N, C-alpha and C positions, 0 to 999 in steps of 0.2 A: 145605718142603725139609729133608730130614734131613742131618744133618751129624755127622761123626766127628772127634775131634781126636787127633792124635798128638803125643806129647812124646817128644823125643830126650833121654834121661837117662843114657846109658851112659858118659858122658866122666868122665875122671879128674880129682881136684881137685888137680893138682901145682902149677898156676900160682896156684891160690887158698891153696896152703900147707896143704892139708887132708890128713887120715889116712884119708879115705874118699871114695868118688864125689862129684863136686862137686853133684850133684843132692840128695845127702843131707845138705849142709851146712846147718846151721840158720839161719834168719832169724828173729829175734824168737820164738825157740823152736819153729819149725816148719820142716822142710826144705824147701829151694828148690822141689823137685818138687811138694809139696802146694800151694804158692801157685799154681804154673803151672798145675795141674789144676783148681783152684778157678776160676781166671781163665776158663778154657775153658768150664767147666760153666756158671758164672754168666753168660757172655756169650752162651750159647745153643746150645752143642754138646751133642749128644744123649748121646754115649759117648766114653770116652777109652781109648786104647791108649798104653802107656808102654813104650819100649825100654829095657831096664834091663841091667846087667852081670850075668851068670849067677850069679857068686859072691855077689852081694848081692841076691838076689831076695827073700829074706825080710825083710830090711830096708826094701825098697821096698813090700812087701805090708803091713808093719806101718804105714808113713807114710801110706798112701793109703787112701781110703774103699772100701767094697765096691763092686763093679760096675766098677772100673777094672781093665782087662786088662792084664797084664804079658806081654812077650816078651822074649826074649833078644836083646840088641842086639849089633851087631858091632863090629869094631875101628875102624871109622870112622863118622862121622855118616850119611853116604850108605848104609852097610851097615845101620845101625840103623833108618833111615827105610824102607829096603826091608823089613825084617822086620816092621816095625809096619805098613806098608802092606798086607802080605799078610794080616794078621789082621782088616783091616777087613771088615765085613759087605758082601757084594756088593751088595745093595739100597740102600746109603748113597749120597746124592746128591753131598755135598760133603766134602772132607777138609781140615782145617786142621792145619799143621804148626808146632808151637811149641817153643821152646827152654825147657828147665827153668831155664837161666840168666837167663831174663828174668822173674823172679818177681812184679814188681810191675807188669806190663802191666794197665792198667785193662780191665776187661770190656767197656767202650765200644768199644775197638779190635777186639775179637772181633766184636762186633755190626756194627761198619761193614764189616769184611771179609764177614761172611756177607749183609750186605744187598746188597753188590756182587755176590756170587755168585749170589743169588737174582734179581738183575736181568739175569743173563745173562753176566756176565763169566767167561770160562773159567779165569782165574788172577789173583790180588789178592795185593799186598804193602802192608803199611802203611810209610809213609816220612816222613822229616822232612827240612826243608831243610838244606843244608850253610851254616853261619853263619861259619866261618873262612875266611881267605884260603887257596886250595888250589892247590899248584903240583905241576908233574911235575918229576922229577929224573932225571939220568942214572945210570950204574952207580957213578960216583965220588961221587954225593950232590950234584952241582951242579945248582941250578935251571935247567931248560930252558924252562919256561913257566909262565904262571899260567893256570889253567883258569876257564872262565866258570861260576861256581858256581850261577848261575840255572838250569841244566839239571841239577844234580847233586843227588842225594838219598841219605840214608843209609836203609838197608833194615832193618826190624825183623821180628819175628814176633809173631803167628802168621801165616803165608803161607796163602792159601786157594786151593783148586783144585776144579774138576770132578773127581769121583772117577775117572771114565773118563779124562780128560785126564792126570791124574797117574799113574794105572797105565800108559797107554800110554808116557808120557815115561820113566818108570823101566824098562819094558820094553825100550826102545829103548837106554838107556844101557849102553855096554858094561861088562862085569864088571871092576872094579878101576878104573873112571874115577871121579874125584873132582871134583865141581863145588862152587862155594862156597856154594850154597844151592839150595833147591828150585825157586824161580823161574828159576834158570839152567837147571835139567834140563829144564822145559817149554820154555823158550825155545829150547833145543837142537833141539826137533822143530818149531820155528816158530810157537808158540803165543804170542800177545801177552798181555803182562802189564799190568794195570791196576794203579793205585796209589789209596790211601786216606790219610787223615790217620794218623799214628802219634801217639806221645805220649812226651815226655822221661822219664816214669815208667817206661817200657818199656826202660830201660838194661840192658845185659848186665852180668852179673857174672862177671868173669874173673879179677881180682887182689884182694888183701886190701882195698885202697882202695875198690873198688866195693862190697864187701860192707858195708863201713863207712858208706858213703854210703846204702845201701838200709836199713840199721838206723835211720839218722837220719830217713829218709823215713816210716818205719813209726812211729817214735815221735811225729811231728808230730800 
């Protein structure tokens, strides 16, 4: 089974307090996006397409290995994935969509997603259990119910899909509509999404504290 990876890397670094796109912020001397691309390739993906801000294309080109294709990302994550998906070769069987903001995702997570796709699943996401007490609240912030966390999961990336299924789902998504992730896009056309085990190391880097924790992991 041939597989392509898409990395959404066009986001700003505002919440991270950075003076550059988040994906170019260094972790242990390497940009976050370089870690994410390496994870996909080591995990078994054949090629990678990265959606980047047009103004920073040269910076991304310098940070990534030859063979990684760059496309201009959009103003939103959905628009960026659309652009990268359009650049994936027609003959590819599967597409994995990964976030540059999850730099320390182990390649084993990629391999589990690919294995599930090869076994016939049309869509796969890595997940972790919810370990904290989780509640629902009303608009005033008052707790209205305690949720059964045994049925809840935290979703990570890379999320994997049949190339045909993902292309069909994005083709059916109305222009301008934004969903929370790519699994939501395929679920919108009725495609079931299977889960595999995620990994705590695949935590998302969003604020400075997250980056500090990632630095500590790398130093271990």
